[in-house]
C-alpha positions in Angstrom: -18.1 -23.5 3.6 -17.1 -19.9 4.6 -14.4 -17.3 4.0 -11.7 -15.8 6.0 -11.0 -12.4 4.5 -7.8 -10.4 5.1 -7.5 -6.8 3.9 -7.4 -3.3 5.0 -7.2 -0.9 2.1 -10.1 1.4 1.4 -10.6 -0.4 -1.9 -10.1 -4.0 -1.1 -12.2 -4.1 2.1 -15.5 -3.3 0.4 -14.6 -5.6 -2.5 -13.9 -8.5 -0.2 -17.0 -8.0 1.8 -19.3 -7.5 -1.2 -18.0 -10.6 -2.9 -18.5 -12.9 0.1 -21.9 -11.4 0.9 -23.1 -11.7 -2.7 -22.2 -15.4 -2.7 -24.0 -15.9 0.6 -20.9 -17.1 2.4 -20.4 -16.8 6.1 -17.3 -14.7 6.7 -14.8 -13.5 9.2 -12.9 -10.3 8.3 -9.5 -9.6 9.7 -8.3 -6.0 9.0 -4.5 -5.7 8.4 -4.1 -2.0 9.3 -1.9 0.5 7.6 1.9 0.5 7.3 4.1 3.1 8.8 4.5 6.3 6.6 7.6 6.5 4.5 10.5 8.8 4.9 13.2 10.0 2.5 15.7 12.8 3.1 13.4 14.4 5.6 10.3 14.2 3.4 7.2 12.2 4.2 6.4 9.6 1.5 3.2 7.9 0.6 3.5 4.4 -0.8 1.4 5.0 -3.9 1.3 8.6 -4.9 5.0 9.4 -4.2 6.2 6.1 -5.8 4.5 7.1 -9.1 5.7 10.7 -8.9 9.3 9.8 -8.2 9.3 7.0 -10.8 8.5 9.6 -13.4 11.4 11.7 -12.1 13.7 8.7 -12.4 12.6 8.0 -15.9 13.2 11.6 -16.8 16.8 11.3 -15.5 16.3 13.8 -12.6 16.7 11.1 -9.9 19.9 9.0 -9.5 20.0 5.3 -9.0 21.4 5.9 -5.5 18.5 8.3 -4.6 16.0 5.8 -6.0 17.5 3.0 -3.8 17.3 5.2 -0.7 13.7 5.9 -1.5 12.8 2.3 -2.0 14.4 1.5 1.4 12.3 4.2 3.1 8.9 4.1 1.4 7.5 0.9 2.8 8.9 0.6 6.3 6.5 -2.0 7.7 3.9 -4.6 7.0 0.3 -3.5 6.3 -1.7 -1.8 3.6 -0.8 1.5 1.9 -0.8 4.5 4.1 -2.0 7.0 1.6 
């Protein structure tokens, strides 16, 4: 038996590799690569940090539903792991 590992984030890659190695499994690792950076109203968005920041703004009532929908459409523009 062996493992095919697919990841790419700075946190999941070491976890995947350490888990397979600690079990003594032969493995093949396929890195996914990062997604394209996000954009919203001329601002560069990060998939994690900005999502949390603007979610707080939305909960506080300082960001409209329309603005949130625009941001959702622009924050994760491609496949891949987070770009932040």
